[in-house]
C-alpha positions in Angstrom: -45.1 137.8 -22.3 -43.9 141.3 -23.3 -40.2 141.7 -24.1 -38.0 144.5 -22.8 -37.7 147.5 -25.0 -34.9 147.2 -27.5 -31.8 149.5 -27.3 -31.5 152.3 -29.8 -28.3 153.0 -31.7 -27.1 155.8 -29.3 -27.7 153.6 -26.3 -25.7 150.7 -27.8 -22.8 153.0 -28.6 -22.8 154.6 -25.2 -22.9 151.4 -23.2 -20.5 149.6 -25.5 -18.0 152.4 -25.1 -18.3 152.3 -21.3 -17.8 148.5 -21.2 -14.8 148.7 -23.6 -13.2 151.4 -21.5 -13.6 149.2 -18.4 -12.0 146.3 -20.2 -9.1 148.5 -21.3 -8.5 149.6 -17.7 -8.3 146.0 -16.6 -6.0 145.0 -19.4 -3.6 147.8 -18.2 -3.3 146.0 -14.8 -3.7 142.3 -15.6 -1.4 141.4 -18.4 -1.7 138.4 -20.6 -5.2 137.3 -19.5 -7.5 138.9 -22.1 -9.9 136.0 -22.3 -10.3 135.8 -18.5 -10.8 139.5 -18.3 -13.5 139.5 -21.0 -15.4 136.6 -19.5 -15.3 138.0 -16.0 -16.5 141.4 -17.3 -19.3 139.7 -19.2 -20.4 137.8 -16.1 -20.5 141.1 -14.1 -22.6 142.7 -16.9 -24.9 139.8 -16.7 -25.2 140.1 -12.9 -23.6 136.7 -12.3 -21.0 135.2 -9.9 -17.7 133.9 -11.2 -15.5 130.9 -10.3 -11.9 131.7 -11.1 -9.5 128.8 -11.5 -5.8 128.8 -12.3 -2.3 128.2 -10.9 -1.1 130.4 -8.0 0.2 133.8 -9.1 -1.9 134.2 -12.2 -3.6 137.5 -11.0 -6.9 136.1 -9.8 -7.0 138.4 -6.8 -5.5 141.3 -8.8 -8.3 141.0 -11.5 -11.1 141.5 -8.9 -9.3 144.3 -7.0 -8.7 146.2 -10.3 -12.3 145.7 -11.2 -13.5 147.2 -7.9 -11.1 150.1 -8.4 -12.3 150.9 -11.9 -15.9 150.8 -10.8 -15.5 152.6 -7.4 -17.1 149.6 -5.6 -16.4 148.2 -2.2 -14.2 145.2 -2.1 -13.7 142.5 0.6 -11.5 139.4 0.5 -12.3 136.2 2.4 -9.6 133.6 2.9 -11.5 130.3 3.2 -10.0 127.8 5.6 -11.3 124.4 7.0 -12.2 126.1 10.4 -14.1 129.1 8.9 -17.6 129.3 10.4 -20.7 130.8 8.7 -20.8 133.7 11.2 -17.2 134.6 10.1 -18.6 135.6 6.7 -22.2 136.6 7.3 -21.7 138.6 10.5 -22.9 138.2 14.1 -25.2 139.8 16.7 -23.3 140.9 19.8 -24.5 142.2 23.1 -23.7 145.8 23.6 -23.0 147.7 26.8 -26.7 148.9 26.9 -27.9 145.3 27.0 -29.3 145.2 23.4 -28.0 143.2 20.5 -26.2 144.9 17.6 -25.5 143.3 14.2 -21.9 143.4 13.1 -21.9 142.7 9.3 -19.4 140.2 7.9 -17.3 140.5 4.7 -20.2 139.4 2.5 -21.7 142.9 3.0 -19.6 144.4 0.1 -20.1 144.9 -3.6 -17.4 142.6 -4.9 -16.4 139.8 -2.6 -13.4 137.6 -3.4 -13.7 134.2 -1.9 -10.1 132.9 -1.9 -9.8 129.1 -2.2 -13.5 128.5 -1.6 -13.1 124.8 -1.9 -11.3 124.8 1.5 -14.5 125.9 3.3 -16.5 123.3 5.2 -20.0 122.3 4.3 -21.8 124.7 6.7 -19.9 127.7 5.4 -20.4 126.7 1.8 -24.2 126.5 2.6 -24.1 130.1 3.9 -22.4 131.1 0.6 -25.1 129.3 -1.3 -27.8 131.4 0.3 -25.9 134.6 -0.3 -25.2 133.9 -3.9 -28.7 132.8 -4.8 -30.9 135.1 -2.6 -28.4 138.0 -2.3 -29.2 138.0 1.4 -28.0 136.2 4.5 -29.9 134.9 7.5 -28.4 135.5 11.0 -30.3 134.4 14.1 -33.5 134.1 12.1 -33.3 137.6 10.6 -32.7 137.8 6.8 -30.6 140.8 5.8 -30.2 141.9 2.2 -26.8 142.3 0.7 -25.5 145.1 -1.5 -27.4 145.6 -4.7 -24.2 145.1 -6.7 -23.2 142.0 -4.6 -21.1 139.7 -6.8 -18.9 136.8 -5.7 -15.6 136.0 -7.4 -14.4 132.8 -5.9 -11.0 131.2 -6.6 -9.9 127.6 -6.8 -6.4 126.3 -6.9 -6.2 123.8 -9.8 -3.1 122.1 -8.4 -3.5 121.6 -4.6 -6.3 119.2 -3.4 -5.1 118.3 0.1 -7.4 119.8 2.7 -10.1 120.8 0.2 -13.8 120.0 0.1 -15.2 119.5 -3.4 -17.9 122.1 -4.2 -21.3 120.5 -4.4 -23.1 120.6 -7.7 -25.8 123.0 -6.3 -23.1 125.5 -5.4 -21.2 125.2 -8.7 -24.5 125.8 -10.5 -24.8 129.2 -8.8 -21.7 130.4 -10.6 -22.7 132.0 -13.9 -19.3 131.2 -15.4 -16.1 129.4 -14.6 -13.1 131.4 -15.9 -9.7 129.9 -16.4 -6.5 131.8 -15.9 -3.4 130.4 -17.4 0.3 131.2 -17.3 0.9 134.4 -19.4 3.1 134.6 -22.5 6.7 135.5 -22.3 6.0 139.0 -23.5 3.3 139.5 -21.0 5.5 138.2 -18.2 8.3 140.6 -19.1 5.7 143.4 -19.2 4.8 142.5 -15.6 8.4 142.8 -14.5 8.7 146.1 -16.2 5.6 147.4 -14.3 7.1 146.2 -11.0 10.3 148.1 -11.8 8.1 151.1 -12.4 6.6 150.9 -8.9 3.6 148.5 -9.4 2.7 146.6 -6.3 -0.2 144.1 -6.4 -0.9 144.7 -2.7 -1.3 148.5 -3.2 -4.3 149.5 -5.4 -3.0 153.1 -5.6 -0.1 151.7 -7.8 -2.4 150.1 -10.3 -2.9 153.3 -12.3 -6.6 152.5 -12.8 -9.0 155.2 -13.7 -12.6 155.0 -12.5 -14.7 154.3 -15.5 -18.1 154.4 -13.9 -19.8 154.1 -10.5 -22.4 151.7 -9.1 -25.2 153.5 -10.9 -23.3 153.2 -14.2 -22.8 149.5 -13.6 -26.5 149.1 -13.0 -27.3 150.9 -16.2 -24.9 148.7 -18.1 -26.6 145.6 -16.6 -30.0 146.9 -17.5 -28.9 147.6 -21.1 -27.5 144.0 -21.3 -30.9 142.6 -20.7 -32.4 144.6 -23.6 -30.1 143.1 -26.3 -32.2 141.3 -28.9 -32.1 137.6 -29.1 -33.7 135.9 -32.2 -35.9 132.8 -31.5 -33.4 130.7 -33.6 -30.6 131.7 -31.1 -32.9 130.8 -28.2 -33.4 127.4 -29.8 -29.7 127.0 -30.3 -28.9 127.7 -26.7 -31.6 125.3 -25.5 -30.4 122.5 -27.8 -26.7 122.9 -26.7 -27.6 122.6 -23.0 -30.1 119.8 -23.5 -27.7 117.7 -25.5 -25.3 117.6 -22.4 -28.0 115.4 -20.7 -28.1 113.0 -23.6 -24.3 112.6 -24.3 -22.8 109.2 -23.3 -19.4 110.9 -22.5 -21.0 113.0 -19.8 -22.4 111.5 -16.5 -23.9 114.8 -15.5 -25.5 117.3 -17.8 -26.2 120.9 -17.3 -29.2 122.3 -15.6 -31.8 124.8 -17.0 -29.9 127.4 -15.1 -27.1 126.9 -17.6 -29.4 127.9 -20.4 -30.2 131.1 -18.7 -26.5 131.8 -18.0 -25.6 131.2 -21.6 -28.3 133.5 -22.8 -27.3 136.4 -20.5 -23.6 136.0 -21.3 -24.4 136.1 -25.0 -26.3 139.3 -24.6 -23.4 140.8 -22.6 -21.0 139.7 -25.3 -23.1 141.4 -28.0 -23.3 144.7 -26.2 -19.5 144.7 -25.4 -18.9 144.3 -29.2 -21.3 147.1 -29.9 -24.2 145.1 -31.2 -27.9 145.2 -30.1 -28.4 141.6 -31.2 -26.9 138.2 -30.4 -25.1 136.0 -33.1 -24.3 132.3 -32.9 -20.6 133.0 -32.3 -21.5 134.8 -29.0 -23.0 131.5 -27.8 -20.2 129.3 -29.1 -17.5 131.3 -27.6 -19.0 131.4 -24.2 -20.4 127.8 -23.9 -17.2 126.4 -22.3 -17.3 129.1 -19.6 -20.9 128.3 -18.8 -20.7 124.5 -19.0 -17.3 123.4 -17.9 -18.2 123.4 -14.2 -21.7 122.1 -14.7 -21.0 118.8 -16.6 -19.0 115.7 -15.5 -17.0 113.6 -17.9 -17.4 109.8 -17.6 -14.5 108.5 -15.4 -13.1 106.2 -18.0 -12.8 109.1 -20.5 -11.4 111.4 -17.8 -8.6 108.8 -17.3 -7.8 109.1 -21.0 -7.4 112.9 -20.7 -10.8 114.1 -21.9 -11.5 117.4 -20.3 -14.9 119.1 -19.8 -13.9 121.8 -22.3 -13.2 119.0 -24.9 -16.5 117.5 -24.2 -18.2 120.8 -24.6 -16.5 121.5 -27.9 -17.7 118.2 -29.2 -21.3 119.4 -28.7 -21.0 121.8 -31.5 -20.7 118.8 -33.9 -24.1 117.5 -32.7 -26.0 120.8 -32.7 -26.3 122.8 -35.8 -25.8 126.5 -35.4 -28.5 128.8 -36.9 -27.6 130.7 -40.0 -26.4 134.3 -39.3 
């Protein structure tokens, strides 16, 4: 099968500069979360959905709102609760005064959709999210309606509270290109946040963010198209395949990653290369992003989990079993 045309040097410089400007804007707003910002941006460049996890107050919502502001995209937030129905997020047909039905779109009809505490949604609503994330369309009363071309879900999970939650099924977790962890910021970053608040910053008021629009929807689409044209050597393809396949053969894991994980790791590695100003992927692109791709797709054996072994630790151990190709 024919490969996509490679990028030329001018295209690489232009797209890398745009992506770096976008990241710089986000770092002005979300302090102390550089890794999370980078991984979220890479997932957006790779046209993938993101699962954000971290303690309350670590800027999960702020990150997505700032991203929407810097791209000029529409933004909607859904607060998931146990009584939320599918029609609450997809939309409904209602009978108008003229006797005909009119469709009223739900919050999924936006470019960037923040699903807050998605693990509190019941099974039926999670099933509706599954269709939207996979097909980028929703079905209401038998009619399938396409979502925005830029439709991307950023869903949050609280890593502390589990009461009243529904564990996300493996099929839904697998639809998230990456799981991004947000941690408590450093002391310097936290002091910087306080200084910004004293200067008028308000997380509930986007106008106070001080974000400049870097590009529009067309610019994002061009960046995504360029990401797919980053060169990947056959040795890198073999490395990605071996890393994902070994998760299915490792005794410490009771559930390995699906082939969709291989695709996700490939796309994120391409995005990482472009953000760094390269038109080719290197092994470090793969190694640095493997935890984000695999941590929500694998399951650690219960006896090891009791001993404190985390999915990230299990993923790190894979690098000892799979040799990276020479640069």
